[in-house]
A tleap script that builds the chain and sets N, CA, C and O, in Angstrom:
source leaprc.protein.ff14SB
mol = sequence {
  NMET LYS ILE ILE LYS HIE PHE ASP ILE ILE
  VAL ILE VAL ILE LEU VAL LEU ASN ALA ILE
  PHE LEU GLY TYR ILE SER PHE PHE LYS LYS
  ASP ALA VAL SER LEU GLU VAL MET LYS ALA
  GLY GLY ARG GLU ASN PHE GLU MET VAL LYS
  GLN LEU TYR THR HIE PRO SER TYR VAL SER
  GLN GLN ARG GLU TRP ILE GLN GLN GLY LEU
  GLU TRP PHE TRP ILE CGLU
}
set mol.1.N position { 102.744 72.285 71.435 }
set mol.1.CA position { 102.354 73.659 71.285 }
set mol.1.C position { 101.356 74.092 72.356 }
set mol.1.O position { 101.367 75.247 72.780 }
set mol.2.N position { 100.489 73.171 72.800 }
set mol.2.CA position { 99.484 73.529 73.799 }
set mol.2.C position { 100.135 73.866 75.134 }
set mol.2.O position { 99.640 74.718 75.872 }
set mol.3.N position { 101.235 73.202 75.443 }
set mol.3.CA position { 101.921 73.477 76.701 }
set mol.3.C position { 102.458 74.909 76.694 }
set mol.3.O position { 102.348 75.612 77.698 }
set mol.4.N position { 103.021 75.336 75.609 }
set mol.4.CA position { 103.549 76.692 75.508 }
set mol.4.C position { 102.413 77.713 75.611 }
set mol.4.O position { 102.598 78.779 76.198 }
set mol.5.N position { 101.267 77.409 75.060 }
set mol.5.CA position { 100.118 78.316 75.135 }
set mol.5.C position { 99.651 78.515 76.573 }
set mol.5.O position { 99.264 79.617 76.962 }
set mol.6.N position { 99.689 77.465 77.339 }
set mol.6.CA position { 99.153 77.503 78.698 }
set mol.6.C position { 100.259 77.555 79.755 }
set mol.6.O position { 100.035 77.206 80.914 }
set mol.7.N position { 101.430 77.985 79.354 }
set mol.7.CA position { 102.563 78.017 80.277 }
set mol.7.C position { 102.294 78.936 81.460 }
set mol.7.O position { 102.630 78.588 82.592 }
set mol.8.N position { 101.704 80.088 81.230 }
set mol.8.CA position { 101.437 81.029 82.318 }
set mol.8.C position { 100.440 80.451 83.320 }
set mol.8.O position { 100.571 80.695 84.519 }
set mol.9.N position { 99.465 79.704 82.866 }
set mol.9.CA position { 98.497 79.068 83.753 }
set mol.9.C position { 99.175 77.970 84.585 }
set mol.9.O position { 98.907 77.821 85.777 }
set mol.10.N position { 100.044 77.220 83.937 }
set mol.10.CA position { 100.762 76.153 84.635 }
set mol.10.C position { 101.639 76.749 85.735 }
set mol.10.O position { 101.684 76.219 86.845 }
set mol.11.N position { 102.329 77.834 85.438 }
set mol.11.CA position { 103.192 78.481 86.438 }
set mol.11.C position { 102.352 79.011 87.600 }
set mol.11.O position { 102.746 78.871 88.758 }
set mol.12.N position { 101.210 79.614 87.308 }
set mol.12.CA position { 100.345 80.131 88.361 }
set mol.12.C position { 99.825 79.007 89.249 }
set mol.12.O position { 99.787 79.154 90.470 }
set mol.13.N position { 99.428 77.895 88.657 }
set mol.13.CA position { 98.949 76.747 89.428 }
set mol.13.C position { 100.050 76.217 90.334 }
set mol.13.O position { 99.800 75.898 91.496 }
set mol.14.N position { 101.260 76.123 89.813 }
set mol.14.CA position { 102.384 75.639 90.615 }
set mol.14.C position { 102.659 76.597 91.780 }
set mol.14.O position { 102.917 76.155 92.900 }
set mol.15.N position { 102.606 77.898 91.519 }
set mol.15.CA position { 102.832 78.874 92.588 }
set mol.15.C position { 101.743 78.813 93.656 }
set mol.15.O position { 102.041 78.946 94.843 }
set mol.16.N position { 100.494 78.614 93.256 }
set mol.16.CA position { 99.394 78.500 94.216 }
set mol.16.C position { 99.570 77.242 95.066 }
set mol.16.O position { 99.404 77.289 96.285 }
set mol.17.N position { 99.902 76.127 94.433 }
set mol.17.CA position { 100.126 74.896 95.194 }
set mol.17.C position { 101.295 75.054 96.158 }
set mol.17.O position { 101.240 74.565 97.286 }
set mol.18.N position { 102.342 75.725 95.725 }
set mol.18.CA position { 103.490 75.978 96.587 }
set mol.18.C position { 103.088 76.834 97.786 }
set mol.18.O position { 103.528 76.565 98.904 }
set mol.19.N position { 102.266 77.852 97.577 }
set mol.19.CA position { 101.810 78.707 98.675 }
set mol.19.C position { 100.948 77.925 99.664 }
set mol.19.O position { 101.068 78.116 100.875 }
set mol.20.N position { 100.086 77.050 99.161 }
set mol.20.CA position { 99.253 76.219 100.035 }
set mol.20.C position { 100.134 75.286 100.870 }
set mol.20.O position { 99.921 75.136 102.073 }
set mol.21.N position { 101.108 74.672 100.236 }
set mol.21.CA position { 102.022 73.768 100.937 }
set mol.21.C position { 102.818 74.523 102.002 }
set mol.21.O position { 102.987 74.021 103.113 }
set mol.22.N position { 103.304 75.712 101.680 }
set mol.22.CA position { 104.048 76.515 102.629 }
set mol.22.C position { 103.170 76.910 103.822 }
set mol.22.O position { 103.629 76.894 104.964 }
set mol.23.N position { 101.932 77.258 103.560 }
set mol.23.CA position { 101.009 77.586 104.643 }
set mol.23.C position { 100.749 76.397 105.541 }
set mol.23.O position { 100.683 76.542 106.762 }
set mol.24.N position { 100.601 75.223 104.953 }
set mol.24.CA position { 100.389 74.007 105.742 }
set mol.24.C position { 101.584 73.745 106.651 }
set mol.24.O position { 101.417 73.468 107.839 }
set mol.25.N position { 102.779 73.832 106.097 }
set mol.25.CA position { 103.984 73.575 106.883 }
set mol.25.C position { 104.130 74.610 107.993 }
set mol.25.O position { 104.524 74.273 109.110 }
set mol.26.N position { 103.816 75.859 107.693 }
set mol.26.CA position { 104.011 76.930 108.664 }
set mol.26.C position { 103.025 76.872 109.826 }
set mol.26.O position { 103.397 77.179 110.959 }
set mol.27.N position { 101.780 76.487 109.570 }
set mol.27.CA position { 100.753 76.637 110.596 }
set mol.27.C position { 100.147 75.339 111.121 }
set mol.27.O position { 99.640 75.324 112.242 }
set mol.28.N position { 100.181 74.257 110.357 }
set mol.28.CA position { 99.449 73.064 110.773 }
set mol.28.C position { 100.322 71.865 111.087 }
set mol.28.O position { 99.936 71.034 111.909 }
set mol.29.N position { 101.480 71.744 110.466 }
set mol.29.CA position { 102.324 70.570 110.648 }
set mol.29.C position { 102.983 70.613 112.022 }
set mol.29.O position { 103.519 71.646 112.422 }
set mol.30.N position { 102.947 69.496 112.745 }
set mol.30.CA position { 103.600 69.412 114.044 }
set mol.30.C position { 105.105 69.328 113.830 }
set mol.30.O position { 105.578 68.773 112.838 }
set mol.31.N position { 105.836 69.884 114.766 }
set mol.31.CA position { 107.284 69.828 114.654 }
set mol.31.C position { 107.801 68.452 115.068 }
set mol.31.O position { 107.090 67.669 115.698 }
set mol.32.N position { 109.032 68.178 114.709 }
set mol.32.CA position { 109.615 66.861 114.964 }
set mol.32.C position { 109.866 66.633 116.449 }
set mol.32.O position { 109.854 65.491 116.907 }
set mol.33.N position { 110.090 67.693 117.200 }
set mol.33.CA position { 110.376 67.530 118.626 }
set mol.33.C position { 109.173 66.954 119.362 }
set mol.33.O position { 109.329 66.093 120.228 }
set mol.34.N position { 107.976 67.423 119.024 }
set mol.34.CA position { 106.795 66.890 119.709 }
set mol.34.C position { 106.611 65.405 119.405 }
set mol.34.O position { 106.147 64.652 120.260 }
set mol.35.N position { 106.967 64.984 118.207 }
set mol.35.CA position { 106.892 63.562 117.864 }
set mol.35.C position { 107.901 62.762 118.677 }
set mol.35.O position { 107.590 61.674 119.162 }
set mol.36.N position { 109.106 63.298 118.825 }
set mol.36.CA position { 110.130 62.601 119.610 }
set mol.36.C position { 109.751 62.550 121.085 }
set mol.36.O position { 110.051 61.567 121.762 }
set mol.37.N position { 109.095 63.595 121.594 }
set mol.37.CA position { 108.634 63.586 122.987 }
set mol.37.C position { 107.610 62.477 123.172 }
set mol.37.O position { 107.649 61.760 124.173 }
set mol.38.N position { 106.700 62.327 122.226 }
set mol.38.CA position { 105.705 61.251 122.324 }
set mol.38.C position { 106.373 59.888 122.266 }
set mol.38.O position { 105.990 58.983 123.007 }
set mol.39.N position { 107.385 59.722 121.380 }
set mol.39.CA position { 108.061 58.431 121.264 }
set mol.39.C position { 108.825 58.078 122.539 }
set mol.39.O position { 108.963 56.903 122.881 }
set mol.40.N position { 109.324 59.105 123.245 }
set mol.40.CA position { 110.069 58.856 124.480 }
set mol.40.C position { 109.142 58.572 125.650 }
set mol.40.O position { 109.599 58.079 126.681 }
set mol.41.N position { 107.875 58.863 125.524 }
set mol.41.CA position { 106.924 58.590 126.597 }
set mol.41.C position { 106.646 59.782 127.484 }
set mol.41.O position { 106.214 59.617 128.625 }
set mol.42.N position { 106.882 60.964 126.988 }
set mol.42.CA position { 106.576 62.158 127.762 }
set mol.42.C position { 107.769 63.080 127.901 }
set mol.42.O position { 108.899 62.716 127.576 }
set mol.43.N position { 107.498 64.280 128.391 }
set mol.43.CA position { 108.541 65.311 128.500 }
set mol.43.C position { 109.652 64.895 129.461 }
set mol.43.O position { 110.825 65.145 129.181 }
set mol.44.N position { 109.310 64.264 130.590 }
set mol.44.CA position { 110.327 63.868 131.564 }
set mol.44.C position { 111.284 62.842 130.967 }
set mol.44.O position { 112.501 62.952 131.116 }
set mol.45.N position { 110.725 61.850 130.293 }
set mol.45.CA position { 111.567 60.828 129.659 }
set mol.45.C position { 112.423 61.434 128.559 }
set mol.45.O position { 113.576 61.043 128.380 }
set mol.46.N position { 111.866 62.383 127.825 }
set mol.46.CA position { 112.612 63.016 126.747 }
set mol.46.C position { 113.806 63.784 127.300 }
set mol.46.O position { 114.875 63.785 126.689 }
set mol.47.N position { 113.642 64.433 128.441 }
set mol.47.CA position { 114.762 65.139 129.068 }
set mol.47.C position { 115.855 64.156 129.467 }
set mol.47.O position { 117.039 64.463 129.328 }
set mol.48.N position { 115.477 62.977 129.962 }
set mol.48.CA position { 116.472 61.962 130.321 }
set mol.48.C position { 117.188 61.443 129.075 }
set mol.48.O position { 118.393 61.195 129.111 }
set mol.49.N position { 116.461 61.277 127.987 }
set mol.49.CA position { 117.070 60.815 126.739 }
set mol.49.C position { 118.068 61.857 126.231 }
set mol.49.O position { 119.140 61.500 125.744 }
set mol.50.N position { 117.722 63.141 126.342 }
set mol.50.CA position { 118.657 64.192 125.927 }
set mol.50.C position { 119.926 64.147 126.771 }
set mol.50.O position { 121.023 64.357 126.252 }
set mol.51.N position { 119.787 63.876 128.063 }
set mol.51.CA position { 120.966 63.749 128.923 }
set mol.51.C position { 121.822 62.572 128.478 }
set mol.51.O position { 123.049 62.669 128.458 }
set mol.52.N position { 121.186 61.465 128.121 }
set mol.52.CA position { 121.920 60.293 127.659 }
set mol.52.C position { 122.714 60.609 126.400 }
set mol.52.O position { 123.900 60.291 126.315 }
set mol.53.N position { 122.066 61.233 125.425 }
set mol.53.CA position { 122.718 61.507 124.145 }
set mol.53.C position { 123.849 62.521 124.254 }
set mol.53.O position { 124.743 62.538 123.408 }
set mol.54.N position { 123.826 63.361 125.277 }
set mol.54.CA position { 124.890 64.355 125.423 }
set mol.54.C position { 125.947 63.945 126.445 }
set mol.54.O position { 126.905 64.686 126.665 }
set mol.55.N position { 125.792 62.790 127.065 }
set mol.55.CA position { 126.768 62.328 128.059 }
set mol.55.C position { 128.092 62.003 127.353 }
set mol.55.O position { 128.088 61.381 126.290 }
set mol.56.N position { 129.211 62.416 127.934 }
set mol.56.CA position { 130.515 62.201 127.268 }
set mol.56.C position { 130.837 60.746 126.958 }
set mol.56.O position { 131.426 60.463 125.914 }
set mol.57.N position { 130.471 59.822 127.827 }
set mol.57.CA position { 130.787 58.411 127.552 }
set mol.57.C position { 129.961 57.889 126.372 }
set mol.57.O position { 130.459 57.101 125.568 }
set mol.58.N position { 128.707 58.323 126.265 }
set mol.58.CA position { 127.885 57.907 125.125 }
set mol.58.C position { 128.437 58.491 123.829 }
set mol.58.O position { 128.491 57.811 122.804 }
set mol.59.N position { 128.845 59.752 123.886 }
set mol.59.CA position { 129.397 60.406 122.691 }
set mol.59.C position { 130.673 59.704 122.250 }
set mol.59.O position { 130.864 59.468 121.057 }
set mol.60.N position { 131.550 59.367 123.192 }
set mol.60.CA position { 132.797 58.687 122.823 }
set mol.60.C position { 132.529 57.282 122.289 }
set mol.60.O position { 133.207 56.834 121.364 }
set mol.61.N position { 131.546 56.582 122.862 }
set mol.61.CA position { 131.200 55.255 122.356 }
set mol.61.C position { 130.697 55.342 120.923 }
set mol.61.O position { 131.087 54.539 120.076 }
set mol.62.N position { 129.840 56.305 120.651 }
set mol.62.CA position { 129.323 56.467 119.290 }
set mol.62.C position { 130.442 56.835 118.320 }
set mol.62.O position { 130.469 56.362 117.183 }
set mol.63.N position { 131.367 57.682 118.777 }
set mol.63.CA position { 132.503 58.060 117.928 }
set mol.63.C position { 133.333 56.833 117.570 }
set mol.63.O position { 133.772 56.691 116.429 }
set mol.64.N position { 133.552 55.939 118.550 }
set mol.64.CA position { 134.319 54.716 118.288 }
set mol.64.C position { 133.605 53.831 117.276 }
set mol.64.O position { 134.242 53.282 116.377 }
set mol.65.N position { 132.276 53.685 117.414 }
set mol.65.CA position { 131.519 52.856 116.479 }
set mol.65.C position { 131.569 53.435 115.063 }
set mol.65.O position { 131.713 52.702 114.084 }
set mol.66.N position { 131.450 54.744 114.973 }
set mol.66.CA position { 131.506 55.390 113.652 }
set mol.66.C position { 132.891 55.226 113.042 }
set mol.66.O position { 133.016 54.961 111.846 }
set mol.67.N position { 133.931 55.382 113.857 }
set mol.67.CA position { 135.298 55.213 113.363 }
set mol.67.C position { 135.521 53.786 112.875 }
set mol.67.O position { 136.158 53.579 111.842 }
set mol.68.N position { 135.002 52.798 113.609 }
set mol.68.CA position { 135.129 51.407 113.177 }
set mol.68.C position { 134.416 51.183 111.847 }
set mol.68.O position { 134.916 50.464 110.982 }
set mol.69.N position { 133.252 51.796 111.687 }
set mol.69.CA position { 132.528 51.668 110.420 }
set mol.69.C position { 133.295 52.279 109.266 }
set mol.69.O position { 133.330 51.717 108.171 }
set mol.70.N position { 133.911 53.427 109.505 }
set mol.70.CA position { 134.715 54.056 108.454 }
set mol.70.C position { 135.921 53.201 108.098 }
set mol.70.O position { 136.266 53.064 106.924 }
set mol.71.N position { 136.563 52.626 109.112 }
set mol.71.CA position { 137.718 51.764 108.850 }
set mol.71.C position { 137.294 50.507 108.101 }
set mol.71.O position { 138.046 49.997 107.270 }
set mol.72.N position { 136.118 50.013 108.384 }
set mol.72.CA position { 135.631 48.816 107.718 }
set mol.72.C position { 135.438 49.058 106.225 }
set mol.72.O position { 135.641 48.154 105.415 }
set mol.73.N position { 135.049 50.265 105.865 }
set mol.73.CA position { 134.885 50.617 104.453 }
set mol.73.C position { 136.119 51.281 103.877 }
set mol.73.O position { 136.063 51.793 102.759 }
set mol.74.N position { 137.235 51.293 104.598 }
set mol.74.CA position { 138.502 51.888 104.173 }
set mol.74.C position { 138.343 53.363 103.825 }
set mol.74.O position { 138.882 53.840 102.826 }
set mol.75.N position { 137.598 54.076 104.661 }
set mol.75.CA position { 137.408 55.513 104.479 }
set mol.75.C position { 138.233 56.236 105.529 }
set mol.75.O position { 138.183 55.889 106.709 }
set mol.76.N position { 138.987 57.235 105.108 }
set mol.76.CA position { 139.820 57.976 106.061 }
set mol.76.C position { 139.114 59.198 106.556 }
set mol.76.O position { 139.665 59.943 107.366 }
savepdb mol mol.pdb
quit
């Protein structure tokens, strides 16, 4: 019965926490790209990695590996 009495307070608290979390994500959290740039060792290296991942031979090699994995699990 106490939960039903304080339901409006619980909803307000949840909404306030949600707003705080949304503000944190919007203004303070670093994006994933900056983390990947750091992992690659800088912007120049990251550009080279992007070239690697979009190269046709790399894409076809990955496609073959994925296809082999699907065949191994008998997935069409």
